[in-house]
C-alpha positions as CSV (number, residue, x, y, z in Angstrom):
1,X,-41.0,8.2,19.5
2,X,-38.7,10.4,17.4
3,X,-41.4,13.2,16.9
4,X,-41.3,14.1,20.5
5,X,-37.7,15.4,20.2
6,X,-39.1,18.4,18.2
7,X,-39.0,20.6,21.4
8,X,-35.1,20.3,21.1
9,X,-33.4,23.1,19.5
10,X,-33.3,23.1,16.0
11,X,-30.6,25.2,14.7
12,X,-27.2,25.7,15.9
13,X,-25.6,28.9,14.0
14,X,-26.2,28.3,10.5
15,X,-23.6,29.4,8.0
16,X,-24.9,29.4,4.2
17,X,-21.3,29.1,2.8
18,X,-21.1,29.5,-1.1
19,X,-24.6,28.5,-2.1
20,X,-26.8,30.7,-4.3
21,X,-30.3,31.2,-2.8
22,X,-32.2,32.8,-5.5
23,X,-32.0,32.5,-9.4
24,X,-31.2,35.9,-9.7
25,X,-28.2,35.7,-7.9
26,X,-26.3,33.0,-10.3
27,X,-23.2,34.1,-11.8
28,X,-23.0,35.0,-15.6
29,X,-21.6,31.6,-16.6
30,X,-21.9,28.7,-19.0
31,X,-22.9,25.4,-17.3
32,X,-22.0,22.5,-19.0
33,X,-24.1,20.2,-16.8
34,X,-27.0,21.2,-14.8
35,X,-28.2,18.5,-12.2
36,X,-31.7,18.9,-10.7
37,X,-31.5,17.7,-7.1
38,X,-29.0,17.2,-4.5
39,X,-29.8,13.8,-2.9
40,X,-27.4,10.6,-3.3
41,X,-27.8,10.5,-7.1
42,X,-27.5,14.3,-7.9
43,X,-24.9,15.2,-5.1
44,X,-22.5,12.5,-6.0
45,X,-22.8,12.7,-9.9
46,X,-22.3,16.4,-9.6
47,X,-19.6,16.3,-7.2
48,X,-17.6,13.9,-9.4
49,X,-18.2,15.9,-12.9
50,X,-17.0,18.9,-11.3
51,X,-13.5,17.1,-10.8
52,X,-12.7,17.6,-14.3
53,X,-11.0,21.1,-14.6
54,X,-13.1,23.6,-17.0
55,X,-16.5,21.6,-16.6
56,X,-19.1,23.9,-15.1
57,X,-21.6,22.3,-12.9
58,X,-24.7,23.7,-11.7
59,X,-27.0,21.7,-9.0
60,X,-30.5,22.9,-8.6
61,X,-32.2,21.8,-5.3
62,X,-35.7,22.7,-4.4
63,X,-35.1,22.2,-0.6
64,X,-33.7,24.4,1.9
65,X,-30.1,24.8,3.5
66,X,-29.3,22.4,6.5
67,X,-26.1,24.1,7.8
68,X,-26.4,24.3,11.4
69,X,-29.8,22.3,11.4
70,X,-29.2,20.1,14.9
71,X,-31.5,17.1,13.7
72,X,-29.7,16.6,10.3
73,X,-26.4,16.2,12.3
74,X,-27.5,13.9,15.0
75,X,-27.9,10.6,13.8
76,X,-30.5,9.7,16.6
77,X,-32.8,12.8,15.7
78,X,-33.0,12.5,11.9
79,X,-36.4,10.9,11.8
80,X,-37.6,14.1,14.0
81,X,-37.4,15.9,10.8
82,X,-40.4,13.7,9.2
83,X,-43.5,15.8,8.7
84,X,-41.5,19.2,9.0
85,X,-40.3,22.1,6.5
86,X,-37.3,19.6,5.8
87,X,-39.9,17.2,4.3
88,X,-42.1,17.5,1.1
89,X,-44.6,16.0,3.4
90,X,-46.4,14.0,0.4
91,X,-49.0,11.5,1.0
92,X,-50.1,8.4,-1.1
93,X,-53.1,7.6,-3.0
94,X,-55.4,5.2,-1.0
95,X,-53.4,1.9,-0.9
96,X,-55.9,-1.1,-1.6
97,X,-53.5,-3.4,0.2
98,X,-53.5,-1.2,3.2
99,X,-57.2,-1.3,3.7
100,X,-57.7,1.8,1.8
101,X,-55.5,4.3,3.9
102,X,-53.2,6.9,2.5
103,X,-50.1,7.3,4.2
104,X,-47.4,9.9,4.9
105,X,-44.9,9.6,2.1
106,X,-41.7,11.4,3.5
107,X,-38.9,12.9,1.2
108,X,-36.2,15.1,2.0
109,X,-36.8,18.8,1.1
110,X,-33.5,19.7,2.0
111,X,-29.9,20.2,0.7
112,X,-28.7,16.6,0.5
113,X,-32.2,15.4,-0.4
114,X,-33.5,12.5,1.7
115,X,-30.0,11.5,2.8
116,X,-30.2,14.5,5.3
117,X,-33.2,13.1,6.9
118,X,-33.4,9.4,6.3
119,X,-32.3,6.3,8.4
120,X,-28.6,6.2,7.1
121,X,-28.6,2.6,6.9
122,X,-25.9,1.4,4.7
123,X,-26.4,-1.6,2.6
124,X,-25.2,-2.4,-0.5
125,X,-27.6,-5.1,-1.6
126,X,-26.6,-8.6,-2.8
127,X,-24.6,-9.9,-5.7
128,X,-27.9,-11.3,-7.2
129,X,-29.4,-7.8,-7.0
130,X,-27.0,-6.1,-9.3
131,X,-26.3,-9.3,-11.7
132,X,-30.0,-8.9,-12.4
133,X,-29.5,-5.4,-13.3
134,X,-27.0,-6.6,-15.4
135,X,-28.8,-8.9,-17.2
136,X,-32.1,-6.8,-17.9
137,X,-30.1,-3.7,-19.3
138,X,-27.6,-6.0,-21.3
139,X,-24.8,-3.9,-19.6
140,X,-22.3,-6.2,-17.8
141,X,-21.1,-2.9,-16.1
142,X,-24.1,-3.1,-13.7
143,X,-22.9,-6.5,-12.3
144,X,-21.7,-6.8,-8.7
145,X,-18.4,-7.5,-9.7
146,X,-17.9,-4.8,-12.0
147,X,-19.4,-2.2,-9.3
148,X,-16.9,-3.4,-6.7
149,X,-14.2,-0.7,-7.5
150,X,-17.0,1.9,-7.2
151,X,-18.1,0.6,-3.9
152,X,-14.7,0.8,-2.5
153,X,-14.1,4.4,-4.3
154,X,-17.1,6.0,-2.5
155,X,-16.5,4.6,1.0
156,X,-14.3,5.6,3.8
157,X,-14.6,3.2,6.4
158,X,-14.1,4.9,10.1
159,X,-14.3,3.6,13.6
160,X,-17.4,4.0,15.4
161,X,-18.0,6.9,18.1
162,X,-17.2,4.9,21.0
163,X,-13.8,3.5,19.1
164,X,-14.9,-0.1,20.4
165,X,-13.1,-3.0,18.7
166,X,-15.0,-4.2,15.7
167,X,-13.7,-7.5,15.1
168,X,-16.2,-10.0,14.3
169,X,-18.8,-7.1,13.3
170,X,-17.5,-6.8,9.8
171,X,-15.0,-7.5,7.5
172,X,-12.6,-4.5,6.9
173,X,-11.1,-5.8,3.6
174,X,-14.5,-5.5,1.8
175,X,-14.7,-1.7,2.5
176,X,-12.8,1.1,0.9
177,X,-10.9,3.7,3.3
178,X,-10.7,6.9,1.4
179,X,-13.6,7.7,-0.2
180,X,-15.8,10.8,0.5
181,X,-18.7,8.8,2.2
182,X,-18.1,7.9,5.6
183,X,-19.4,4.6,7.0
184,X,-19.3,3.1,10.6
185,X,-20.8,0.5,12.9
186,X,-23.1,1.9,15.7
187,X,-21.1,3.8,18.4
188,X,-22.9,3.2,21.6
189,X,-23.7,-0.4,23.0
190,X,-27.1,-1.6,23.9
191,X,-28.2,-4.1,26.4
192,X,-30.0,-6.0,23.7
193,X,-27.0,-6.2,21.6
194,X,-26.0,-9.8,23.2
195,X,-29.7,-10.7,23.1
196,X,-29.9,-10.4,19.3
197,X,-26.5,-11.9,18.6
198,X,-27.0,-14.5,21.0
199,X,-30.4,-15.5,19.2
200,X,-28.2,-16.4,16.1
201,X,-26.3,-18.8,18.2
202,X,-29.3,-20.1,19.6
203,X,-31.4,-20.7,16.3
204,X,-28.4,-20.8,13.6
205,X,-30.2,-22.6,11.0
206,X,-33.1,-20.3,10.6
207,X,-31.4,-17.3,11.6
208,X,-27.5,-17.3,10.6
209,X,-25.2,-14.9,11.9
210,X,-23.8,-12.8,8.9
211,X,-20.6,-10.9,9.9
212,X,-20.8,-8.5,6.9
213,X,-24.0,-8.1,4.7
214,X,-22.3,-6.0,2.3
215,X,-20.2,-8.7,1.3
216,X,-22.6,-9.6,-1.8
217,X,-24.4,-12.6,0.6
218,X,-27.0,-10.5,2.6
219,X,-28.6,-13.3,4.2
220,X,-28.3,-13.7,7.9
221,X,-28.4,-11.2,10.9
222,X,-25.6,-8.8,12.0
223,X,-24.6,-5.2,12.6
224,X,-26.0,-2.4,11.1
225,X,-23.5,-0.2,9.0
226,X,-24.5,3.4,9.0
227,X,-23.4,6.5,7.1
228,X,-22.2,8.0,10.3
229,X,-18.7,9.6,11.2
230,X,-17.4,10.5,14.4
231,X,-21.1,10.5,15.9
232,X,-22.5,12.8,13.0
233,X,-24.6,11.8,9.9
234,X,-22.7,11.6,6.7
235,X,-25.0,12.8,3.8
236,X,-24.7,13.7,0.2
237,X,-24.1,17.1,1.2
238,X,-21.6,16.6,3.8
239,X,-19.6,14.0,1.9
240,X,-20.0,15.3,-1.8
241,X,-21.5,18.6,-2.3
242,X,-20.0,20.7,0.7
243,X,-16.4,19.6,-0.3
244,X,-17.1,20.7,-3.8
245,X,-18.2,23.9,-2.9
246,X,-14.5,24.8,-2.9
247,X,-14.2,24.5,-6.6
248,X,-15.0,27.8,-8.8
249,X,-16.7,25.3,-11.3
250,X,-19.3,23.9,-8.9
251,X,-22.4,26.1,-8.3
252,X,-25.4,25.0,-5.9
253,X,-28.9,27.0,-6.1
254,X,-31.2,26.2,-3.4
255,X,-35.1,27.1,-2.5
256,X,-35.8,26.7,-6.4
257,X,-37.9,24.0,-7.9
258,X,-37.3,22.9,-11.5
259,X,-40.4,22.8,-13.1
260,X,-39.9,21.0,-16.7
261,X,-37.1,20.3,-18.9
262,X,-37.3,22.2,-22.2
263,X,-36.7,21.1,-25.8
264,X,-33.9,23.1,-27.4
265,X,-33.7,21.5,-30.7
266,X,-33.5,18.4,-32.7
267,X,-30.8,16.1,-33.8
268,X,-31.7,14.0,-36.7
269,X,-35.4,14.1,-35.8
270,X,-34.7,13.3,-32.0
271,X,-35.7,15.9,-29.5
272,X,-32.7,17.6,-27.7
273,X,-33.6,18.4,-24.1
274,X,-30.8,20.7,-22.7
275,X,-33.0,23.2,-20.9
276,X,-34.4,23.6,-17.5
277,X,-37.4,25.9,-16.4
278,X,-37.3,26.7,-12.9
279,X,-38.5,29.2,-10.1
280,X,-38.3,30.1,-6.6
281,X,-41.9,29.8,-5.7
282,X,-45.5,29.0,-7.7
283,X,-45.7,32.8,-8.1
284,X,-42.5,33.0,-10.2
285,X,-40.6,34.6,-11.5
286,X,-39.8,31.7,-14.0
287,X,-36.4,31.2,-15.4
288,X,-34.6,28.9,-17.9
289,X,-31.2,27.9,-18.6
290,X,-29.6,25.3,-21.0
291,X,-26.7,23.2,-20.6
292,X,-24.0,22.9,-22.9
293,X,-23.7,19.3,-22.8
294,X,-26.6,17.5,-20.3
295,X,-29.3,17.9,-18.1
296,X,-29.2,15.4,-15.6
297,X,-32.5,14.9,-13.3
298,X,-31.8,13.5,-10.0
299,X,-34.9,14.3,-8.4
300,X,-35.9,11.1,-7.1
301,X,-38.1,8.4,-8.0
302,X,-41.2,10.5,-7.2
303,X,-40.2,14.0,-8.8
304,X,-38.3,12.7,-11.7
305,X,-40.9,11.1,-13.6
306,X,-43.1,14.3,-12.5
307,X,-40.8,16.4,-14.2
308,X,-40.3,14.2,-17.2
309,X,-44.4,14.1,-17.8
310,X,-44.7,17.8,-17.1
311,X,-42.1,18.0,-19.8
312,X,-44.0,16.0,-22.7
313,X,-42.3,12.9,-22.0
314,X,-44.6,10.3,-21.3
315,X,-47.7,8.5,-22.2
316,X,-49.5,10.6,-24.8
317,X,-52.9,9.1,-23.2
318,X,-52.5,10.5,-20.0
319,X,-50.5,13.8,-21.2
320,X,-53.3,14.7,-23.8
321,X,-56.2,15.2,-21.3
322,X,-54.0,17.6,-19.2
323,X,-53.4,19.7,-22.2
324,X,-49.5,18.7,-22.2
325,X,-47.9,18.3,-25.7
326,X,-46.3,15.0,-26.1
327,X,-43.0,15.4,-27.3
328,X,-41.6,11.7,-26.7
329,X,-44.5,9.3,-26.2
330,X,-43.3,6.7,-23.7
331,X,-46.0,5.0,-21.7
332,X,-43.6,3.6,-19.2
333,X,-42.7,7.0,-17.3
334,X,-43.9,6.6,-14.0
335,X,-44.7,3.0,-14.2
336,X,-42.9,0.0,-12.5
337,X,-43.0,1.8,-9.3
338,X,-41.4,-0.3,-6.3
339,X,-41.0,0.3,-2.5
340,X,-40.5,-1.6,0.7
341,X,-43.5,-2.1,2.8
342,X,-42.8,-2.0,6.7
343,X,-44.4,-2.7,9.5
344,X,-43.5,-2.2,13.3
345,X,-44.5,-4.7,16.0
346,X,-44.1,-3.8,19.6
347,X,-43.7,-6.2,22.5
348,X,-43.5,-5.1,26.0
349,X,-40.4,-5.9,27.7
350,X,-38.6,-6.6,31.4
351,X,-36.4,-3.4,32.1
352,X,-35.0,-4.4,35.5
353,X,-31.4,-4.4,34.3
354,X,-31.8,-1.8,31.6
355,X,-33.5,1.3,30.1
356,X,-34.9,1.3,26.5
357,X,-35.0,4.4,24.3
358,X,-38.4,4.8,25.5
359,X,-36.8,6.8,28.2
360,X,-35.7,9.5,26.0
361,X,-38.9,10.1,24.2
362,X,-40.8,10.1,27.8
363,X,-38.3,12.4,29.6
364,X,-37.4,15.7,27.9
365,X,-34.7,16.4,30.6
366,X,-32.9,13.3,29.9
367,X,-33.1,13.7,26.1
368,X,-31.7,17.4,26.5
369,X,-28.9,15.7,28.6
370,X,-28.0,13.3,25.9
371,X,-27.9,16.2,23.4
372,X,-25.9,18.4,25.5
373,X,-23.2,15.2,25.5
374,X,-23.5,14.8,21.9
375,X,-22.5,18.2,21.3
376,X,-19.8,18.3,23.7
377,X,-18.3,15.0,22.9
378,X,-20.1,13.3,19.9
379,X,-20.7,10.4,22.2
380,X,-23.8,8.6,23.9
381,X,-27.0,7.1,22.6
382,X,-27.6,10.2,20.2
383,X,-24.7,8.9,17.9
384,X,-27.1,5.8,17.0
385,X,-29.2,5.0,14.0
386,X,-32.7,3.3,14.9
387,X,-31.1,-0.1,15.4
388,X,-27.8,-1.9,16.1
389,X,-28.7,-4.9,14.2
390,X,-30.8,-6.0,11.4
391,X,-31.1,-9.3,9.3
392,X,-32.1,-10.3,5.9
393,X,-34.0,-13.6,5.5
394,X,-35.9,-15.7,2.7
395,X,-38.9,-17.9,2.5
396,X,-38.4,-21.4,2.5
397,X,-38.1,-22.9,-0.9
398,X,-41.1,-25.1,-0.4
399,X,-43.3,-22.1,0.9
400,X,-46.6,-22.6,-0.4
401,X,-46.8,-19.2,-2.0
402,X,-44.3,-20.6,-4.8
403,X,-47.0,-23.2,-5.7
404,X,-48.6,-20.3,-7.9
405,X,-46.3,-17.6,-7.9
406,X,-42.9,-17.2,-9.2
407,X,-40.1,-15.9,-6.7
408,X,-39.6,-12.0,-7.1
409,X,-36.5,-11.9,-5.6
410,X,-33.3,-11.5,-7.5
411,X,-31.7,-14.8,-6.1
412,X,-30.5,-16.9,-2.9
413,X,-28.3,-14.0,-1.9
414,X,-31.1,-11.5,-1.6
415,X,-33.6,-11.7,1.3
416,X,-37.4,-11.9,0.7
417,X,-37.9,-10.1,3.8
418,X,-35.9,-7.9,6.5
419,X,-35.9,-8.0,10.3
420,X,-34.9,-5.0,12.1
421,X,-34.6,-4.6,16.1
422,X,-35.1,-1.6,17.8
423,X,-35.0,-1.2,21.6
424,X,-37.8,1.0,22.1
425,X,-41.5,1.8,20.8
426,X,-41.4,2.9,17.1
427,X,-44.1,3.2,14.8
428,X,-45.4,5.3,11.9
429,X,-48.8,4.4,12.2
430,X,-49.6,4.9,15.9
431,X,-48.6,7.3,18.5
432,X,-46.1,6.1,21.2
433,X,-47.2,5.3,24.6
434,X,-46.6,8.1,27.3
435,X,-45.1,5.4,29.5
436,X,-44.0,1.7,29.3
437,X,-40.9,-0.1,28.0
438,X,-41.0,-1.7,24.8
439,X,-39.0,-3.4,22.0
440,X,-40.2,-3.0,18.5
441,X,-39.8,-5.7,15.5
442,X,-39.9,-4.3,11.9
443,X,-40.7,-6.6,9.3
444,X,-40.0,-5.2,5.8
445,X,-40.9,-6.8,2.5
446,X,-37.7,-6.3,0.4
447,X,-38.3,-8.4,-2.7
448,X,-41.5,-7.2,-3.6
449,X,-43.8,-8.1,-6.5
450,X,-46.1,-5.2,-6.2
451,X,-45.9,-2.4,-8.6
452,X,-47.3,1.1,-8.4
453,X,-47.4,4.2,-10.5
454,X,-46.6,8.1,-10.4
455,X,-48.9,10.0,-12.2
456,X,-49.8,13.8,-12.7
457,X,-52.5,15.4,-10.5
458,X,-52.5,18.4,-12.1
459,X,-50.3,20.3,-14.5
460,X,-48.7,22.6,-12.0
461,X,-45.2,21.4,-10.8
462,X,-46.0,22.9,-7.4
463,X,-48.6,20.3,-6.9
464,X,-47.8,16.7,-5.5
465,X,-48.1,14.1,-8.0
466,X,-50.4,11.2,-7.5
467,X,-48.1,8.7,-5.5
468,X,-49.2,5.0,-5.6
469,X,-46.7,2.7,-4.2
470,X,-49.1,-0.3,-4.5
471,X,-47.8,-1.6,-1.0
472,X,-49.0,-5.2,0.0
473,X,-51.2,-5.1,-3.3
474,X,-49.8,-8.7,-4.3
475,X,-50.4,-12.3,-2.8
476,X,-46.9,-12.8,-2.5
477,X,-46.2,-9.5,-0.5
478,X,-48.9,-9.9,2.1
479,X,-47.9,-13.6,2.3
480,X,-44.4,-12.5,3.0
481,X,-45.3,-10.0,5.5
482,X,-47.3,-12.6,7.5
483,X,-44.4,-15.3,7.5
484,X,-42.0,-12.6,8.2
485,X,-43.9,-11.5,11.5
486,X,-44.1,-15.3,12.5
487,X,-40.3,-15.6,11.7
488,X,-39.5,-12.6,14.1
489,X,-41.7,-13.9,16.8
490,X,-39.8,-17.1,16.8
491,X,-36.4,-15.2,16.7
492,X,-37.7,-13.4,20.1
493,X,-38.6,-16.7,21.5
494,X,-34.8,-17.7,21.6
495,X,-33.2,-18.5,24.9
496,X,-31.1,-15.4,24.7
497,X,-34.1,-13.2,25.1
498,X,-35.5,-15.2,28.1
499,X,-36.7,-13.0,30.9
500,X,-36.7,-9.9,28.6
501,X,-39.3,-10.1,26.2
502,X,-42.7,-10.3,27.9
503,X,-45.7,-10.0,25.3
504,X,-47.0,-8.7,22.1
505,X,-48.5,-5.1,22.9
506,X,-51.7,-3.4,21.6
507,X,-53.3,-4.6,18.3
508,X,-50.6,-6.8,17.8
509,X,-51.3,-8.9,20.8
510,X,-54.4,-10.1,18.6
511,X,-52.9,-10.9,15.8
512,X,-52.4,-14.9,16.2
513,X,-53.9,-16.8,13.4
514,X,-52.8,-16.3,9.8
515,X,-55.6,-14.3,8.8
516,X,-55.6,-12.1,12.0
517,X,-51.9,-11.6,11.3
518,X,-52.7,-10.5,7.8
519,X,-55.4,-8.3,8.7
520,X,-53.2,-6.5,11.4
521,X,-50.5,-5.9,8.8
522,X,-53.0,-4.3,6.3
523,X,-54.2,-2.0,8.9
524,X,-50.7,-0.8,10.3
525,X,-48.2,-1.3,7.4
526,X,-46.5,1.8,6.0
527,X,-43.4,2.1,4.4
528,X,-39.4,2.5,4.8
529,X,-39.6,5.2,2.3
530,X,-37.7,3.6,-0.4
531,X,-39.5,4.6,-3.8
532,X,-37.3,3.4,-6.9
533,X,-37.8,2.2,-10.3
534,X,-40.3,4.8,-11.8
535,X,-38.1,5.7,-14.7
536,X,-36.4,2.3,-15.1
537,X,-33.4,1.5,-17.1
538,X,-33.6,-1.4,-19.7
539,X,-31.8,-2.8,-22.7
540,X,-31.0,-0.1,-25.4
541,X,-33.2,-2.0,-27.9
542,X,-36.1,-2.6,-25.6
543,X,-39.4,-0.9,-25.9
544,X,-39.7,-1.1,-22.3
545,X,-38.6,1.1,-19.6
546,X,-37.7,4.9,-19.8
547,X,-33.7,4.6,-19.8
548,X,-31.0,3.2,-21.7
549,X,-28.2,1.2,-20.0
550,X,-26.1,4.4,-19.5
551,X,-29.1,6.2,-18.0
552,X,-29.9,8.6,-21.0
553,X,-33.6,9.1,-21.5
554,X,-34.8,6.8,-24.6
555,X,-35.8,9.0,-27.6
556,X,-34.1,12.2,-26.4
557,X,-30.6,13.7,-26.6
558,X,-28.9,15.6,-23.6
559,X,-31.0,14.2,-21.0
560,X,-29.9,11.7,-18.5
561,X,-31.4,10.3,-15.1
562,X,-29.4,9.6,-12.2
563,X,-31.4,8.5,-9.1
564,X,-33.4,5.7,-7.7
565,X,-36.0,5.8,-10.6
566,X,-33.4,4.5,-12.6
567,X,-33.5,1.0,-11.0
568,X,-34.9,-1.6,-12.8
569,X,-35.6,-3.6,-9.7
570,X,-35.4,-2.1,-6.0
571,X,-32.7,-3.8,-4.2
572,X,-33.2,-6.2,-1.3
573,X,-31.6,-3.5,0.9
574,X,-31.8,0.1,2.1
575,X,-31.3,1.7,-1.4
576,X,-29.2,4.8,-0.7
577,X,-25.9,2.6,-1.5
578,X,-27.1,1.6,-4.5
579,X,-28.1,5.2,-5.7
580,X,-24.5,6.3,-4.5
581,X,-22.9,3.7,-6.6
582,X,-25.0,4.3,-9.8
583,X,-24.2,7.9,-9.6
584,X,-20.5,7.0,-9.3
585,X,-20.6,4.8,-12.4
586,X,-22.7,7.2,-14.1
587,X,-20.1,9.9,-13.6
588,X,-17.6,8.0,-15.4
589,X,-20.0,7.0,-18.0
590,X,-20.6,10.7,-18.7
591,X,-17.1,11.7,-18.5
592,X,-16.0,9.2,-21.0
593,X,-18.8,10.3,-23.4
594,X,-17.4,13.9,-23.7
595,X,-13.7,13.0,-23.5
596,X,-14.5,11.1,-26.8
597,X,-16.8,13.6,-28.1
598,X,-16.4,17.2,-27.7
599,X,-18.8,18.3,-30.3
600,X,-21.3,21.0,-28.8
601,X,-24.8,21.4,-30.0
602,X,-25.2,25.3,-31.2
603,X,-28.7,25.1,-29.5
604,X,-27.3,24.6,-26.0
605,X,-25.6,27.9,-25.2
606,X,-26.4,29.4,-21.7
607,X,-26.2,32.8,-19.9
608,X,-27.4,34.3,-16.7
609,X,-31.3,34.1,-16.4
610,X,-33.2,36.8,-17.3
611,X,-35.7,37.8,-14.4
612,X,-37.7,40.1,-16.5
613,X,-39.0,37.4,-19.1
614,X,-38.2,34.4,-17.1
615,X,-36.2,33.0,-20.2
616,X,-32.4,33.2,-20.4
617,X,-30.9,35.0,-23.4
618,X,-29.3,32.0,-24.8
619,X,-32.5,30.2,-25.1
620,X,-34.2,29.3,-28.3
621,X,-36.6,32.2,-29.1
622,X,-39.0,29.5,-30.5
623,X,-39.6,28.6,-27.0
624,X,-40.9,31.7,-25.7
625,X,-44.1,31.6,-26.7
626,X,-44.9,28.1,-25.6
627,X,-43.2,28.9,-22.0
628,X,-45.6,31.7,-21.7
629,X,-48.7,29.5,-23.0
630,X,-47.7,27.1,-20.2
631,X,-47.3,29.5,-17.3
632,X,-50.8,30.5,-18.2
633,X,-52.1,27.3,-17.3
634,X,-50.2,26.7,-13.9
635,X,-52.4,26.5,-10.8
636,X,-50.4,27.9,-7.9
637,X,-50.9,26.7,-4.5
638,X,-48.1,28.6,-2.8
């Protein structure tokens, strides 16, 4: 449905602001921290670190500026950027669990990363999710209770765009009111609101109402909370980066890809990685800079492991055949990759008393009127995200799958699956019909047992890696998807939907038996684009994982990861909130490290990049030969 909006105006007066668009423009400055990526992790941690007077922070973002780009501002239009130049436009490897299909793997190629194009759903996850993190890492600071101050610190709960009374739709006391990231409820009412909420009263035992699923107990169905403020998207860029650009110690370089991290020395035999190599395009020129304190990778769960592997941090068995010198032999880099499998199932509906979102996609004039309304008053349907309600639910404890399978969820406050209810036809597997009115039931496996990998395809950082999320590759996941579909059908059969839901549409109409439902799921499931866990943190003394509990990379000095790749388990939620809270705590961990240890490594001085050689004058001279040799092996695609 959303892709039809690409005919609407894309830009509205771009203002570049205090951003650098080419490496040669960077000022002559020593940077204490170089942060790679500007998404939820990178934007938040960089902004917080720049709060310290005298600490210079540089953010390097591969993507493009979003100032004045209308679909990055209009909540309803955000998904229309999928498959555009604001998207990395990745594709997965053929997925065995999806009948061998390769699917689009969207990631934000933009200032703000994926927070500038994703669905804005704000769900913290469950108490059990974070308590499991604490148990796995041996760090109680990752527990639900310990993170509560950070959740509130980063939040600013605001009124929805229509200023309606939100009593009974969320619990105000659970939220912060002065943080950088705005959070609100849906700002436009839908006729289906009363039907969805009414069904929780019709069927309370199986589908209880949850007043606020950000309480730590996610189970039940309720109102969606979004990162939306006054009818506009709130992103890592708008919440963290843009305000910080006023600080003299905070610089952002866009349109520039980090190609590797560079070893700058050794400390007691442990390699120091305080250097980064980067380029505006595959044809160069290539530059490098060193940080005086740390390099922080926040490139996301796809590209953080790719950068580590290209830098010689990974499995020697995989790196050696590619001609990459292994500096840190860690076979866990790029493994444990986790994502949520998503399926949209449409129903035809009786629209005598209402108009669904389909009317917007089918009528360009109507869509233009709604855009004009949004531009003039920040009101109307365009202030909405993709759904006004969603829910998290669990399989029955006596479900047959548990006879031979251990429950992969974090605990009773975490869902096995999610239901999302959209008042229109939305699918990422088939095109929208040119006519008709629909209601879409989304089913999402949120506690998957499937695992995937990120591997190098070539030695060029400008080639996409091999992305294998392993969707529906376990018996548990396909069982859960099947049972979620059956539960969703039962929910839509509640009395409150009488006279509205007519019948399943398209291929979904033929999915009746368990075998047919499973076949349908494998043929049409895609992803909700929640890649996580590909550089997981574990206990400090564990041989598993990639990171220590403080997010430093095992077997290195001066290198840390702050993004969704650090998760040990994907949260049973939409994970942007967990990434933000990870970054908030990471900033405090980093500040504490350098407040108590002011020693600077002599190999980590920086200077303005030298465009002629592509190596900063402050880099170790021993690296020049290896850098030039590496450049000779690159395969340039752009």
